[in-house]
OpenMM code with the backbone's topology and positions (N, CA, C; nanometers):
from openmm import Vec3, app, unit

residues = "SER PRO ALA GLY LEU THR LEU ALA ALA GLY LEU CYS ARG PRO MET GLY THR LEU VAL LEU LYS SER THR CYS ALA ALA GLY LYS GLU PHE ASN ALA ALA PRO PHE VAL ILE ASP GLU LEU LYS VAL VAL GLY SER ARG CYS GLY PRO ILE ASP GLN ALA LEU GLU LEU LEU ASN LEU LYS GLU GLU ASP GLY CYS GLN ALA SER ASP ARG SER LEU ARG VAL GLU LYS TYR ILE THR GLN THR PHE PRO LEU ALA GLN ALA ASP GLU ALA ILE ARG CYS ALA ALA GLU LYS SER THR MET LYS VAL GLN ILE ILE CYS SER ALA PRO".split()
positions = [
    Vec3(0.0826, -0.1210, 0.0070),
    Vec3(-0.0019, -0.0036, 0.0017),
    Vec3(0.0826, 0.1258, 0.0107),
    Vec3(0.0309, 0.2411, -0.0361),
    Vec3(0.1079, 0.3579, -0.0229),
    Vec3(0.1572, 0.3930, 0.1143),
    Vec3(0.0786, 0.3613, 0.2101),
    Vec3(0.1336, 0.3705, 0.3457),
    Vec3(0.2565, 0.2843, 0.3755),
    Vec3(0.2456, 0.1612, 0.3271),
    Vec3(0.3629, 0.0749, 0.3430),
    Vec3(0.4906, 0.1264, 0.2830),
    Vec3(0.4789, 0.1830, 0.1667),
    Vec3(0.5992, 0.2436, 0.1080),
    Vec3(0.6510, 0.3599, 0.1842),
    Vec3(0.5711, 0.4397, 0.2424),
    Vec3(0.6148, 0.5478, 0.3357),
    Vec3(0.6808, 0.4928, 0.4581),
    Vec3(0.6206, 0.3868, 0.5143),
    Vec3(0.6821, 0.3175, 0.6303),
    Vec3(0.8145, 0.2624, 0.6072),
    Vec3(0.8250, 0.1862, 0.4887),
    Vec3(0.9537, 0.1186, 0.4477),
    Vec3(1.0541, 0.2261, 0.4308),
    Vec3(1.0252, 0.3422, 0.3709),
    Vec3(1.1262, 0.4475, 0.3521),
    Vec3(1.1733, 0.4979, 0.4758),
    Vec3(1.0898, 0.5138, 0.5836),
    Vec3(1.1171, 0.5534, 0.7135),
    Vec3(1.2185, 0.4480, 0.7965),
    Vec3(1.1947, 0.3337, 0.7624),
    Vec3(1.2688, 0.2278, 0.8315),
    Vec3(1.4116, 0.2089, 0.7575),
    Vec3(1.4325, 0.2620, 0.6477),
    Vec3(1.5666, 0.2404, 0.5748),
    Vec3(1.6672, 0.3373, 0.6328),
    Vec3(1.7893, 0.2831, 0.6421),
    Vec3(1.9001, 0.3810, 0.6805),
    Vec3(1.9353, 0.4618, 0.5670),
    Vec3(1.9964, 0.5857, 0.5845),
    Vec3(2.0473, 0.6755, 0.4842),
    Vec3(2.1302, 0.5881, 0.3801),
    Vec3(2.1142, 0.6006, 0.2589),
    Vec3(2.1790, 0.5225, 0.1458),
    Vec3(2.1541, 0.3796, 0.1457),
    Vec3(2.0330, 0.3377, 0.2040),
    Vec3(1.9833, 0.2029, 0.2149),
    Vec3(1.9124, 0.1781, 0.0746),
    Vec3(1.8744, 0.0490, 0.0802),
    Vec3(1.7930, -0.0003, -0.0377),
    Vec3(1.6517, -0.0445, 0.0025),
    Vec3(1.5650, 0.0000, -0.0821),
    Vec3(1.4193, -0.0375, -0.0532),
    Vec3(1.3751, -0.1220, -0.1725),
    Vec3(1.3249, -0.2469, -0.1602),
    Vec3(1.2833, -0.3314, -0.2616),
    Vec3(1.1459, -0.3294, -0.2705),
    Vec3(1.0842, -0.2845, -0.3946),
    Vec3(0.9441, -0.2859, -0.4132),
    Vec3(0.9039, -0.4093, -0.4843),
    Vec3(0.7992, -0.4919, -0.4289),
    Vec3(0.7586, -0.6176, -0.4846),
    Vec3(0.6380, -0.6055, -0.5770),
    Vec3(0.5696, -0.4774, -0.5605),
    Vec3(0.4557, -0.4638, -0.6395),
    Vec3(0.4318, -0.3234, -0.6748),
    Vec3(0.3322, -0.2930, -0.7596),
    Vec3(0.3050, -0.1590, -0.8028),
    Vec3(0.1930, -0.0876, -0.7064),
    Vec3(0.2349, -0.1044, -0.5874),
    Vec3(0.1345, -0.0549, -0.4794),
    Vec3(0.1017, 0.0904, -0.4790),
    Vec3(0.1866, 0.1772, -0.5201),
    Vec3(0.1629, 0.3173, -0.5207),
    Vec3(0.1158, 0.3722, -0.6461),
    Vec3(0.0856, 0.3014, -0.7407),
    Vec3(0.0430, 0.3470, -0.8718),
    Vec3(-0.0788, 0.4319, -0.8592),
    Vec3(-0.0728, 0.5515, -0.9132),
    Vec3(-0.1866, 0.6455, -0.9222),
    Vec3(-0.2112, 0.7308, -0.7972),
    Vec3(-0.1177, 0.7141, -0.6970),
    Vec3(-0.1190, 0.7931, -0.5787),
    Vec3(-0.0261, 0.9032, -0.5721),
    Vec3(-0.0383, 1.0103, -0.4897),
    Vec3(0.0573, 1.1063, -0.4728),
    Vec3(0.1717, 1.0447, -0.4053),
    Vec3(0.2897, 1.0975, -0.4578),
    Vec3(0.4222, 1.0333, -0.4013),
    Vec3(0.5180, 1.1557, -0.3491),
    Vec3(0.5520, 1.1460, -0.2294),
    Vec3(0.6421, 1.2267, -0.1664),
    Vec3(0.7886, 1.1766, -0.1857),
    Vec3(0.8559, 1.2300, -0.2748),
    Vec3(1.0014, 1.1936, -0.3116),
    Vec3(1.1017, 1.2365, -0.2050),
    Vec3(1.0614, 1.3321, -0.1162),
    Vec3(1.1578, 1.3972, -0.0370),
    Vec3(1.2490, 1.2932, 0.0582),
    Vec3(1.1767, 1.2003, 0.1211),
    Vec3(1.2514, 1.1061, 0.2044),
    Vec3(1.3636, 1.0246, 0.1256),
    Vec3(1.3215, 0.9966, -0.0039),
    Vec3(1.4109, 0.9090, -0.0871),
    Vec3(1.5269, 0.9971, -0.1331),
    Vec3(1.5068, 1.1229, -0.1637),
    Vec3(1.6102, 1.2057, -0.2079),
    Vec3(1.6990, 1.2467, -0.0867),
    Vec3(1.6371, 1.2985, 0.0194),
    Vec3(1.7227, 1.3379, 0.1439),
    Vec3(1.7999, 1.2226, 0.1963),
    Vec3(1.7468, 1.1074, 0.2054),
    Vec3(1.8284, 0.9902, 0.2611),
    Vec3(1.9052, 0.9156, 0.1472),
    Vec3(1.9080, 0.9668, 0.0203),
    Vec3(1.9647, 0.9023, -0.0822),
    Vec3(1.9388, 0.7470, -0.0948),
    Vec3(1.8180, 0.7127, -0.0760),
    Vec3(1.7672, 0.5757, -0.0808),
    Vec3(1.7694, 0.5261, -0.2357),
    Vec3(1.8097, 0.4005, -0.2390),
    Vec3(1.8063, 0.3254, -0.3634),
    Vec3(1.6789, 0.2461, -0.3579),
    Vec3(1.6119, 0.2561, -0.4712),
    Vec3(1.4776, 0.1821, -0.4924),
    Vec3(1.5065, 0.0744, -0.6008),
    Vec3(1.4672, -0.0477, -0.5701),
    Vec3(1.4842, -0.1597, -0.6645),
    Vec3(1.3582, -0.2299, -0.6880),
    Vec3(1.3149, -0.2454, -0.8140),
    Vec3(1.1959, -0.3165, -0.8306),
    Vec3(1.2125, -0.4668, -0.8463),
    Vec3(1.1306, -0.5379, -0.7953),
    Vec3(1.1373, -0.6850, -0.7928),
    Vec3(1.0248, -0.7370, -0.8766),
    Vec3(1.0292, -0.7699, -1.0068),
    Vec3(0.9280, -0.8008, -1.0988),
    Vec3(0.8485, -0.9276, -1.0511),
    Vec3(0.7266, -0.9170, -1.0569),
    Vec3(0.6486, -1.0346, -1.0257),
    Vec3(0.5950, -1.0873, -1.1546),
    Vec3(0.5508, -1.2191, -1.1497),
    Vec3(0.5024, -1.2696, -1.2735),
    Vec3(0.4224, -1.3960, -1.2473),
    Vec3(0.4000, -1.4821, -1.3386),
    Vec3(0.3091, -1.6005, -1.3231),
    Vec3(0.4047, -1.7103, -1.2427),
    Vec3(0.3697, -1.7274, -1.1125),
    Vec3(0.4396, -1.8154, -1.0295),
    Vec3(0.4340, -1.9583, -1.0713),
    Vec3(0.3182, -2.0034, -1.1291),
    Vec3(0.3047, -2.1420, -1.1858),
    Vec3(0.4083, -2.1687, -1.2816),
    Vec3(0.4338, -2.0722, -1.3748),
    Vec3(0.5320, -2.0871, -1.4853),
    Vec3(0.6723, -2.0878, -1.4262),
    Vec3(0.6956, -2.0093, -1.3315),
    Vec3(0.8268, -2.0153, -1.2698),
    Vec3(0.8590, -2.1358, -1.1992),
    Vec3(0.7657, -2.1901, -1.1237),
    Vec3(0.7868, -2.3119, -1.0526),
    Vec3(0.8033, -2.4317, -1.1529),
    Vec3(0.7381, -2.4220, -1.2672),
    Vec3(0.7612, -2.5315, -1.3577),
    Vec3(0.8879, -2.5245, -1.4169),
    Vec3(0.9491, -2.4165, -1.4448),
    Vec3(1.0846, -2.3951, -1.4999),
    Vec3(1.1879, -2.4507, -1.3918),
    Vec3(1.1607, -2.4152, -1.2688),
    Vec3(1.2530, -2.4653, -1.1565),
    Vec3(1.2563, -2.6096, -1.1402),
    Vec3(1.1466, -2.6848, -1.1711),
    Vec3(1.1367, -2.8208, -1.1509),
    Vec3(1.1489, -2.9049, -1.2746),
    Vec3(1.1903, -2.8503, -1.3847),
    Vec3(1.2024, -2.9384, -1.4976),
    Vec3(1.3080, -3.0417, -1.4877),
    Vec3(1.2933, -3.1546, -1.5274),
    Vec3(1.3847, -3.2681, -1.5221),
    Vec3(1.4148, -3.3050, -1.6660),
    Vec3(1.5035, -3.4076, -1.6773),
    Vec3(1.5327, -3.4539, -1.8121),
    Vec3(1.4079, -3.5240, -1.8714),
    Vec3(1.3679, -3.4795, -1.9917),
    Vec3(1.2569, -3.5350, -2.0569),
    Vec3(1.2853, -3.5239, -2.2080),
    Vec3(1.2337, -3.6219, -2.2737),
    Vec3(1.2424, -3.6229, -2.4265),
    Vec3(1.3871, -3.5958, -2.4716),
    Vec3(1.4801, -3.6499, -2.4078),
    Vec3(1.6186, -3.6300, -2.4467),
    Vec3(1.6912, -3.4969, -2.4326),
    Vec3(1.6116, -3.3975, -2.3612),
    Vec3(1.6599, -3.2676, -2.3487),
    Vec3(1.7169, -3.2563, -2.1989),
    Vec3(1.8387, -3.2098, -2.1902),
    Vec3(1.9051, -3.1976, -2.0546),
    Vec3(1.8339, -3.0863, -1.9804),
    Vec3(1.8134, -3.1061, -1.8483),
    Vec3(1.7572, -3.0160, -1.7602),
    Vec3(1.8217, -2.8862, -1.7709),
    Vec3(1.9588, -2.8740, -1.7893),
    Vec3(2.0320, -2.7500, -1.7950),
    Vec3(1.9937, -2.6686, -1.9135),
    Vec3(1.9389, -2.7461, -2.0123),
    Vec3(1.8995, -2.6631, -2.1425),
    Vec3(1.7706, -2.5848, -2.1252),
    Vec3(1.6788, -2.6322, -2.0303),
    Vec3(1.5548, -2.5783, -2.0245),
    Vec3(1.5167, -2.5269, -1.8900),
    Vec3(1.5740, -2.5717, -1.7880),
    Vec3(1.5286, -2.5286, -1.6524),
    Vec3(1.6094, -2.4037, -1.6155),
    Vec3(1.5613, -2.3399, -1.5093),
    Vec3(1.6269, -2.2263, -1.4476),
    Vec3(1.7369, -2.2759, -1.3509),
    Vec3(1.8612, -2.2278, -1.3581),
    Vec3(1.9578, -2.2695, -1.2765),
    Vec3(1.9943, -2.1451, -1.1808),
    Vec3(1.9233, -2.1487, -1.0695),
    Vec3(1.9394, -2.0342, -0.9735),
    Vec3(2.0473, -2.0523, -0.8619),
    Vec3(2.1137, -2.1749, -0.8597),
    Vec3(2.1984, -2.1982, -0.7566),
    Vec3(2.3173, -2.1030, -0.7552),
    Vec3(2.3561, -2.0619, -0.8790),
    Vec3(2.4779, -1.9722, -0.8870),
    Vec3(2.4458, -1.8301, -0.8197),
    Vec3(2.3209, -1.8009, -0.7924),
    Vec3(2.2908, -1.6694, -0.7210),
    Vec3(2.2892, -1.6830, -0.5773),
    Vec3(2.2917, -1.8042, -0.5204),
    Vec3(2.2850, -1.8261, -0.3695),
    Vec3(2.4197, -1.8310, -0.3161),
    Vec3(2.4491, -1.7393, -0.2351),
    Vec3(2.5810, -1.7157, -0.1655),
    Vec3(2.6011, -1.8231, -0.0612),
    Vec3(2.4984, -1.8467, 0.0189),
    Vec3(2.5126, -1.9439, 0.1322),
    Vec3(2.3682, -1.9837, 0.1648),
    Vec3(2.3645, -2.1071, 0.2227),
    Vec3(2.2347, -2.1813, 0.2615),
    Vec3(2.2440, -2.2014, 0.4128),
    Vec3(2.1346, -2.1753, 0.4848),
    Vec3(2.1317, -2.1889, 0.6291),
    Vec3(2.0048, -2.2591, 0.6687),
    Vec3(2.0011, -2.3490, 0.7815),
    Vec3(1.8794, -2.3988, 0.8364),
    Vec3(1.8158, -2.2807, 0.9118),
    Vec3(1.6811, -2.3109, 0.9278),
    Vec3(1.6005, -2.2118, 1.0003),
    Vec3(1.6589, -2.1783, 1.1320),
    Vec3(1.7189, -2.2737, 1.1930),
    Vec3(1.7751, -2.2514, 1.3354),
    Vec3(1.8821, -2.1576, 1.3331),
    Vec3(1.9446, -2.1267, 1.2248),
    Vec3(2.0570, -2.0329, 1.2046),
    Vec3(2.0091, -1.9006, 1.1295),
    Vec3(1.8791, -1.8716, 1.1489),
    Vec3(1.8296, -1.7586, 1.0812),
    Vec3(1.9024, -1.6315, 1.1080),
    Vec3(1.9516, -1.6108, 1.2308),
    Vec3(2.0112, -1.4916, 1.2782),
    Vec3(2.1550, -1.4870, 1.2096),
    Vec3(2.2281, -1.5898, 1.1883),
    Vec3(2.3456, -1.5922, 1.1095),
    Vec3(2.3205, -1.5661, 0.9649),
    Vec3(2.2053, -1.6152, 0.9141),
    Vec3(2.1664, -1.5968, 0.7706),
    Vec3(2.1385, -1.4519, 0.7477),
    Vec3(2.0826, -1.3813, 0.8354),
    Vec3(2.0572, -1.2408, 0.8193),
    Vec3(2.1751, -1.1574, 0.8196),
    Vec3(2.2765, -1.2001, 0.9106),
    Vec3(2.3989, -1.1285, 0.9170),
    Vec3(2.4792, -1.1373, 0.7797),
    Vec3(2.4766, -1.2652, 0.7253),
    Vec3(2.5297, -1.3017, 0.6016),
    Vec3(2.4653, -1.2171, 0.4888),
    Vec3(2.3406, -1.2063, 0.4905),
    Vec3(2.2599, -1.1262, 0.3912),
    Vec3(2.2979, -0.9780, 0.3878),
    Vec3(2.3395, -0.9213, 0.5068),
    Vec3(2.3698, -0.7905, 0.5129),
    Vec3(2.5077, -0.7592, 0.4619),
    Vec3(2.5928, -0.8552, 0.4335),
    Vec3(2.7200, -0.8266, 0.3794),
    Vec3(2.7187, -0.7893, 0.2307),
    Vec3(2.7945, -0.6953, 0.1923),
    Vec3(2.7919, -0.6405, 0.0580),
    Vec3(2.8231, -0.7466, -0.0525),
    Vec3(2.9061, -0.8499, -0.0189),
    Vec3(2.9472, -0.9522, -0.1157),
    Vec3(2.8404, -1.0541, -0.1274),
    Vec3(2.7232, -1.0480, -0.0467),
    Vec3(2.6286, -1.1489, -0.0590),
    Vec3(2.5273, -1.1203, -0.1636),
    Vec3(2.4869, -1.2145, -0.2487),
    Vec3(2.3828, -1.1838, -0.3485),
    Vec3(2.2536, -1.2338, -0.2837),
    Vec3(2.2400, -1.3661, -0.2511),
    Vec3(2.1126, -1.4189, -0.1989),
    Vec3(2.1560, -1.5217, -0.0867),
    Vec3(2.0756, -1.5191, 0.0052),
    Vec3(2.0828, -1.6278, 0.1141),
    Vec3(1.9560, -1.7050, 0.1139),
    Vec3(1.9803, -1.8355, 0.1286),
    Vec3(1.8670, -1.9344, 0.1338),
    Vec3(1.8529, -1.9797, 0.2706),
    Vec3(1.7256, -1.9833, 0.3212),
    Vec3(1.6876, -2.0367, 0.4546),
    Vec3(1.6146, -2.1576, 0.4215),
    Vec3(1.6500, -2.2754, 0.4760),
    Vec3(1.5696, -2.3963, 0.4616),
    Vec3(1.4842, -2.4166, 0.5796),
    Vec3(1.3580, -2.4215, 0.5594),
    Vec3(1.2627, -2.4238, 0.6743),
    Vec3(1.2108, -2.5639, 0.6983),
    Vec3(1.2495, -2.6617, 0.6323),
    Vec3(1.2083, -2.8016, 0.6465),
    Vec3(1.2806, -2.8681, 0.7712),
    Vec3(1.2127, -2.9677, 0.8213),
    Vec3(1.2696, -3.0462, 0.9275),
    Vec3(1.4015, -3.1240, 0.8853),
    Vec3(1.5026, -3.1394, 0.9667),
    Vec3(1.6242, -3.2115, 0.9325),
    Vec3(1.6033, -3.3577, 0.8925),
] * unit.nanometer
topology = app.Topology()
chain = topology.addChain("A")
for resn in residues:
    res = topology.addResidue(resn, chain)
    for name in ("N", "CA", "C"):
        topology.addAtom(name, app.Element.getBySymbol(name[0]), res)
């Protein structure tokens, strides 16, 4: 919501990054002052058809086609994986500039 965008901007540190997951503020008045004053970086995270994305992630070898030819290989973007019990360590890792993505596994061991 537009109120959520304002709240998120207020929670960011100066020169921080705010990730927008949807077009929540479309058509509403927008106060750019907090973004300019605190030099916030705004990054859009495109959404799309989740069913198609999951299908691409789960492709296996079929019809003589190698999985690497057709499926999405996202492992290269994951810097480190943590179990849920180490979520605090995962968050610290995610805060490092050298980290691209951190994966937290929520299933039972």
